[in-house]
C-alpha positions as CSV (number, residue, x, y, z in Angstrom):
1,X,-6.2,0.1,40.5
2,X,-5.6,1.4,37.1
3,X,-2.4,0.0,36.3
4,X,-3.6,-3.5,36.2
5,X,-6.5,-2.6,34.1
6,X,-4.4,-0.4,31.5
7,X,-1.9,-3.4,31.4
8,X,-4.6,-5.8,30.3
9,X,-5.9,-3.2,27.7
10,X,-2.4,-2.8,26.3
11,X,-2.0,-6.6,26.0
12,X,-5.2,-6.9,23.8
13,X,-3.7,-3.8,21.8
14,X,-0.5,-5.7,21.3
15,X,-2.2,-9.1,20.3
16,X,-4.6,-7.2,18.1
17,X,-1.6,-5.6,16.1
18,X,0.2,-8.9,15.9
19,X,-2.5,-11.0,14.8
20,X,-3.5,-8.5,12.1
21,X,-0.1,-8.1,11.1
22,X,0.6,-12.2,10.4
23,X,-3.2,-12.4,9.0
24,X,-2.1,-9.3,6.5
25,X,0.0,-11.6,4.4
26,X,-2.9,-14.0,4.0
27,X,-5.1,-10.9,2.8
28,X,-2.4,-9.9,0.6
29,X,-2.6,-13.3,-1.2
30,X,-6.1,-13.0,-1.8
31,X,-5.7,-9.6,-3.3
32,X,-3.0,-10.6,-5.6
33,X,-5.2,-13.3,-7.2
34,X,-7.3,-10.4,-8.6
35,X,-4.9,-7.7,-9.3
36,X,-0.8,-7.4,-9.9
37,X,1.2,-5.8,-7.0
38,X,1.4,-2.3,-7.9
39,X,-2.1,-2.4,-9.3
40,X,-3.3,-4.0,-5.8
41,X,-1.2,-1.4,-3.8
42,X,-2.7,1.6,-6.1
43,X,-6.3,0.3,-5.0
44,X,-5.4,0.2,-1.5
45,X,-4.3,3.5,-1.1
46,X,-7.0,5.0,-3.2
47,X,-9.4,3.3,-0.5
48,X,-7.0,4.4,2.2
49,X,-7.3,8.0,1.1
50,X,-11.1,7.7,0.7
51,X,-11.4,6.5,4.4
52,X,-9.1,8.8,5.9
53,X,-10.1,12.2,4.1
54,X,-13.2,12.1,6.2
55,X,-11.5,11.5,9.6
56,X,-9.1,14.2,8.8
57,X,-11.9,16.6,8.3
58,X,-13.4,15.5,11.5
59,X,-10.6,15.4,13.8
60,X,-8.7,18.1,12.3
61,X,-5.1,16.7,13.0
62,X,-1.7,18.8,13.7
63,X,-0.1,19.3,10.3
64,X,3.8,19.3,10.0
65,X,4.9,22.7,11.3
66,X,8.1,22.9,9.1
67,X,9.0,21.7,5.6
68,X,11.8,19.5,7.2
69,X,9.2,17.7,9.1
70,X,6.9,17.4,6.1
71,X,9.6,16.0,4.5
72,X,10.6,13.4,7.0
73,X,7.2,12.3,7.2
74,X,7.0,11.8,3.5
75,X,10.3,10.1,3.4
76,X,9.1,7.7,6.2
77,X,6.1,6.8,4.2
78,X,8.0,6.0,1.0
79,X,10.0,3.6,3.1
80,X,7.4,2.1,5.2
81,X,4.7,1.8,2.9
82,X,5.8,2.0,-0.9
83,X,8.9,0.5,-0.6
84,X,8.2,-2.2,2.1
85,X,4.7,-3.3,0.8
86,X,6.1,-3.1,-2.8
87,X,8.7,-5.4,-2.2
88,X,6.9,-8.0,-0.2
89,X,3.6,-8.0,-2.6
90,X,6.1,-8.6,-5.6
91,X,7.8,-11.4,-3.8
92,X,4.5,-13.2,-3.2
93,X,3.2,-12.3,-6.7
94,X,6.4,-14.2,-7.9
95,X,5.5,-17.3,-6.1
96,X,6.7,-17.0,-2.6
97,X,4.6,-18.1,0.2
98,X,2.7,-15.8,2.5
99,X,4.6,-18.0,5.2
100,X,7.9,-17.5,4.0
101,X,7.6,-13.7,3.3
102,X,6.3,-13.3,6.7
103,X,9.3,-15.0,8.0
104,X,11.9,-13.2,6.2
105,X,10.3,-10.0,7.4
106,X,10.0,-10.9,10.7
107,X,13.9,-10.3,10.9
108,X,13.2,-6.8,11.0
109,X,13.5,-6.2,15.0
110,X,16.4,-8.3,14.8
111,X,18.1,-6.1,12.0
112,X,16.9,-3.3,13.8
113,X,19.1,-4.5,17.0
114,X,22.1,-4.7,14.7
115,X,21.6,-1.4,13.5
116,X,21.3,0.2,16.8
117,X,24.0,-1.6,18.1
118,X,26.4,-0.5,15.3
119,X,25.4,3.2,14.8
120,X,24.2,4.0,18.5
121,X,27.1,2.2,19.8
122,X,24.9,-0.1,22.2
123,X,26.5,-3.4,23.2
124,X,24.3,-6.7,22.2
125,X,24.3,-9.1,25.2
126,X,25.7,-12.6,24.2
127,X,22.0,-14.1,24.3
128,X,21.2,-11.7,21.6
129,X,24.0,-12.4,19.3
130,X,23.3,-16.2,19.4
131,X,19.6,-15.0,18.7
132,X,20.9,-13.4,15.6
133,X,22.8,-16.5,14.4
134,X,19.7,-18.5,15.2
135,X,17.6,-16.4,13.4
136,X,19.6,-16.3,9.9
137,X,20.0,-19.9,10.1
138,X,16.3,-20.4,10.7
139,X,15.5,-18.1,7.8
140,X,18.4,-19.8,5.6
141,X,17.0,-23.4,6.6
142,X,13.4,-22.5,5.2
143,X,14.5,-20.6,2.2
144,X,16.8,-23.4,1.1
145,X,14.2,-25.9,1.3
146,X,11.4,-24.0,0.2
147,X,12.5,-21.8,-3.0
148,X,13.6,-23.1,-6.4
149,X,16.2,-21.1,-7.5
150,X,16.0,-21.9,-10.9
151,X,12.7,-20.6,-11.4
152,X,11.6,-17.4,-9.7
153,X,13.7,-17.7,-6.4
154,X,16.3,-15.2,-7.0
155,X,13.7,-12.6,-8.3
156,X,11.2,-13.1,-5.2
157,X,14.3,-13.3,-2.6
158,X,15.6,-9.9,-4.1
159,X,12.3,-8.5,-3.8
160,X,11.6,-9.7,-0.1
161,X,15.1,-8.7,0.7
162,X,14.4,-5.0,-0.7
163,X,11.4,-5.0,1.7
164,X,13.2,-6.1,4.6
165,X,15.9,-3.5,4.0
166,X,13.1,-0.8,3.6
167,X,11.2,-1.8,6.7
168,X,14.4,-1.6,8.8
169,X,15.3,1.8,7.4
170,X,11.8,3.2,7.5
171,X,11.6,2.0,11.2
172,X,14.7,3.7,12.1
173,X,14.1,6.6,10.2
174,X,10.6,7.0,11.7
175,X,11.9,6.6,15.3
176,X,14.6,9.5,14.7
177,X,13.1,11.9,12.6
178,X,9.1,11.3,13.3
179,X,8.8,10.5,16.7
180,X,5.7,12.4,17.8
181,X,3.8,13.0,14.6
182,X,0.1,13.1,14.6
183,X,-1.0,9.6,13.3
184,X,-4.1,10.4,11.0
185,X,-2.4,13.5,9.5
186,X,0.9,11.3,8.6
187,X,-0.9,8.5,7.8
188,X,-2.9,10.5,5.0
189,X,0.3,12.4,3.7
190,X,2.0,9.0,3.4
191,X,-0.7,7.1,1.5
192,X,-0.7,10.1,-1.0
193,X,3.0,10.0,-1.6
194,X,2.7,6.1,-1.7
195,X,0.0,6.5,-4.3
196,X,2.0,8.9,-6.4
197,X,4.8,6.1,-6.4
198,X,3.2,3.0,-7.2
199,X,0.4,4.5,-9.5
200,X,2.7,5.2,-12.3
201,X,4.2,1.5,-12.0
202,X,0.9,0.1,-12.2
203,X,0.1,1.9,-15.1
204,X,3.2,1.5,-17.0
205,X,4.3,-2.1,-16.1
206,X,1.0,-3.8,-15.3
207,X,-1.5,-1.9,-17.6
208,X,-3.8,-1.7,-14.4
209,X,-5.5,-5.0,-14.9
210,X,-7.9,-5.7,-12.5
211,X,-10.5,-8.7,-12.1
212,X,-13.4,-7.2,-10.0
213,X,-14.8,-9.5,-7.2
214,X,-15.6,-9.2,-3.5
215,X,-12.6,-11.2,-2.2
216,X,-10.6,-8.3,-3.7
217,X,-12.7,-5.4,-1.8
218,X,-12.8,-7.6,1.3
219,X,-8.7,-7.8,1.2
220,X,-8.4,-4.1,0.6
221,X,-10.8,-3.2,3.4
222,X,-8.9,-5.5,5.8
223,X,-5.6,-4.2,4.9
224,X,-6.7,-0.6,5.1
225,X,-9.0,-0.4,7.9
226,X,-7.9,-3.4,10.4
227,X,-4.0,-2.9,9.5
228,X,-3.0,0.4,8.0
229,X,-5.4,2.3,10.2
230,X,-6.1,0.5,13.2
231,X,-3.4,-1.7,13.8
232,X,-0.8,1.1,12.9
233,X,-2.5,3.2,15.7
234,X,-2.6,0.7,18.5
235,X,1.4,0.1,17.6
236,X,2.0,3.9,18.0
237,X,-0.2,4.0,21.3
238,X,1.7,1.4,22.8
239,X,4.9,2.9,21.6
240,X,4.1,6.3,23.2
241,X,3.2,4.3,26.6
242,X,6.6,2.9,26.6
243,X,5.1,-0.6,25.8
244,X,7.4,-0.9,22.6
245,X,9.0,-4.2,24.0
246,X,5.6,-5.7,24.4
247,X,4.9,-5.1,20.6
248,X,8.4,-6.6,19.5
249,X,8.3,-9.5,21.9
250,X,5.3,-10.7,20.0
251,X,6.4,-10.0,16.4
252,X,8.1,-13.2,15.7
253,X,4.9,-14.8,16.1
254,X,3.7,-13.2,12.8
255,X,5.0,-15.8,10.8
256,X,3.5,-18.7,12.9
257,X,0.1,-16.7,12.3
258,X,0.4,-16.5,8.5
259,X,1.5,-20.2,8.1
260,X,-1.3,-21.2,10.0
261,X,-4.0,-19.5,7.9
262,X,-2.1,-20.2,4.8
263,X,-2.6,-23.8,5.6
264,X,-6.3,-23.4,6.7
265,X,-7.3,-21.4,3.8
266,X,-4.8,-22.2,0.8
267,X,-4.0,-25.7,2.0
268,X,-0.1,-25.0,2.1
269,X,1.1,-27.8,4.1
270,X,4.6,-26.9,5.6
271,X,7.2,-29.6,5.6
272,X,9.0,-30.7,8.7
273,X,12.1,-28.9,7.9
274,X,10.2,-25.8,7.2
275,X,8.3,-26.0,10.8
276,X,12.1,-26.4,12.3
277,X,13.2,-23.4,10.5
278,X,10.3,-21.4,11.2
279,X,10.7,-22.5,15.1
280,X,14.5,-21.8,14.9
281,X,14.0,-18.2,13.8
282,X,11.3,-17.3,16.1
283,X,13.4,-18.3,18.8
284,X,16.3,-16.4,17.7
285,X,14.2,-13.4,17.0
286,X,12.7,-13.8,20.6
287,X,16.4,-13.9,22.0
288,X,17.0,-10.6,20.4
289,X,14.1,-8.7,21.3
290,X,13.1,-10.2,24.8
291,X,14.0,-8.3,27.8
292,X,13.2,-9.1,31.5
293,X,10.1,-7.2,32.7
294,X,10.5,-5.1,35.7
295,X,7.7,-5.4,38.4
296,X,5.3,-2.3,38.5
297,X,4.6,-0.8,41.6
298,X,1.0,-1.1,42.9
299,X,-1.3,2.2,42.5
300,X,-2.8,3.1,45.8
301,X,-6.2,5.3,45.8
């Protein structure tokens, strides 16, 4: 009975990925209290490289075979790491809550579905179009209620919008040009190119100002080890097993995880209007990504 056992393990991987992904917004909020965004990302990539280099020396991954493949991995890394995290971190640094940031970025599966329908010419069902409308309506409701446009609203919205565009483009780019890359080799290259992109900004814009504390180290360790290495590996493992739907069908829960943790750790209480917007958005994204599961045949010995 190998199929039920593997299905149980795949479900555990999916829940691990989504839980860590949602918690990552809170770890970022903690880290940003001790270092501004580009400096915090610089420290994160330095620590990530320090963790990956010994692994790469032991595992000896398969490196890109051609210059084109090498370039695609670097381009995907800039989109998925430097641009996505730079935008989302800056939005939180400017005052956007972890829950709202997670909520807006949870639209990524929705935008990916729209992009695929536009360029791959696959039709969205009526249920999915309704999900698109609901998802955008829910986000508009939360953003309109939570953000003071006269203060830092426009800047934080622009930053998280940039992050959303980057992760959507990066997801599609990696799916098309880097479908079978070695995970550890690609992670090392992508951390290195992202460090090269954010370190000059940290020095020129922020002066590399850091308040050293154990909370900062804990946030970096959580984001690098549990999120960037283990959670991303869990995601790619599930995708290569044909379980992408299992993960995308849970991604809309990341704002819920972020909101609950932000309430428990920082006392940020969402208003009834915010909760309604979050629920509407989660329902909309769920309607876009959910597909009816086909019953699997039972294996016989």
